[in-house]
C-alpha positions as semicolon CSV with decimal commas, in nm:
position;residue;x (nm);y (nm);z (nm)
1;X;0,003;0,002;0,011
2;X;0,265;0,252;0,103
3;X;0,606;0,274;-0,070
4;X;0,931;0,333;0,097
5;X;0,946;0,689;0,226
6;X;1,156;0,924;0,423
7;X;0,946;1,056;0,716
8;X;1,049;1,219;1,032
9;X;0,885;1,333;1,345
10;X;1,082;1,640;1,485
11;X;1,026;1,781;1,830
12;X;0,990;2,167;1,812
13;X;1,109;2,420;2,054
14;X;0,741;2,462;2,156
15;X;0,744;2,110;2,285
16;X;0,515;1,999;2,001
17;X;0,596;1,807;1,678
18;X;0,630;1,848;1,316
19;X;0,574;1,555;1,083
20;X;0,828;1,585;0,786
21;X;0,805;1,404;0,481
22;X;0,880;1,432;0,091
23;X;0,659;1,575;-0,173
24;X;0,604;1,246;-0,334
25;X;0,486;1,110;0,003
26;X;0,196;1,364;0,037
27;X;-0,066;1,119;-0,099
28;X;0,055;0,840;0,141
29;X;0,032;1,084;0,443
30;X;-0,315;1,193;0,338
31;X;-0,430;0,820;0,295
32;X;-0,280;0,747;0,651
33;X;-0,472;1,038;0,795
34;X;-0,795;0,918;0,625
35;X;-0,746;0,557;0,757
36;X;-0,664;0,660;1,105
37;X;-0,893;0,961;1,152
38;X;-1,133;1,002;0,866
39;X;-1,145;1,278;0,615
40;X;-0,955;1,595;0,714
41;X;-1,102;1,944;0,697
42;X;-0,883;2,199;0,518
43;X;-0,870;2,578;0,507
44;X;-0,613;2,755;0,283
45;X;-0,433;3,065;0,384
46;X;-0,165;3,259;0,188
47;X;0,141;3,082;0,313
48;X;-0,002;2,771;0,475
49;X;-0,308;2,544;0,512
50;X;-0,506;2,477;0,835
51;X;-0,592;2,106;0,853
52;X;-0,812;1,945;1,112
53;X;-0,840;1,568;1,198
54;X;-0,834;1,350;1,492
55;X;-0,978;1,628;1,714
56;X;-0,670;1,853;1,661
57;X;-0,572;2,139;1,433
58;X;-0,247;2,145;1,242
59;X;-0,047;2,373;1,002
60;X;0,058;2,211;0,669
61;X;0,330;2,395;0,497
62;X;0,504;2,314;0,168
63;X;0,788;2,572;0,128
64;X;1,084;2,471;-0,087
65;X;0,918;2,138;-0,168
66;X;0,964;2,034;0,198
67;X;0,611;1,953;0,328
68;X;0,538;1,916;0,697
69;X;0,244;1,899;0,939
70;X;0,296;2,109;1,250
71;X;0,101;2,040;1,581
72;X;0,027;2,292;1,840
73;X;-0,157;2,065;2,099
74;X;-0,104;1,752;2,287
75;X;-0,385;1,586;2,094
76;X;-0,212;1,684;1,771
77;X;0,127;1,550;1,894
78;X;-0,048;1,210;1,956
79;X;-0,205;1,214;1,604
80;X;0,138;1,285;1,451
81;X;0,305;1,011;1,651
82;X;0,031;0,776;1,542
83;X;0,075;0,860;1,170
84;X;0,459;0,846;1,200
85;X;0,439;0,493;1,351
86;X;0,192;0,373;1,085
87;X;0,403;0,502;0,785
88;X;0,744;0,398;0,953
89;X;0,613;0,037;0,961
90;X;0,532;0,034;0,583
């Protein structure tokens, strides 16, 4: 289902997490979110997108072809850890 991918979970200075992945892995990350949490809600802003799933809100950024999902809550941290674990096992 999922191909080999480079995915990382970085702890930020805020104490929360950022899920880092390659552009070619975006569809796999979207599928993992859908599988684990259902369809995500999205709202586009100028420089980023707000994404909601699993009871948490995230910022999705893709500057310089370096996409990431950034958490700002404990619930979001748990969701990103769950996605990271799922995709790391593939």
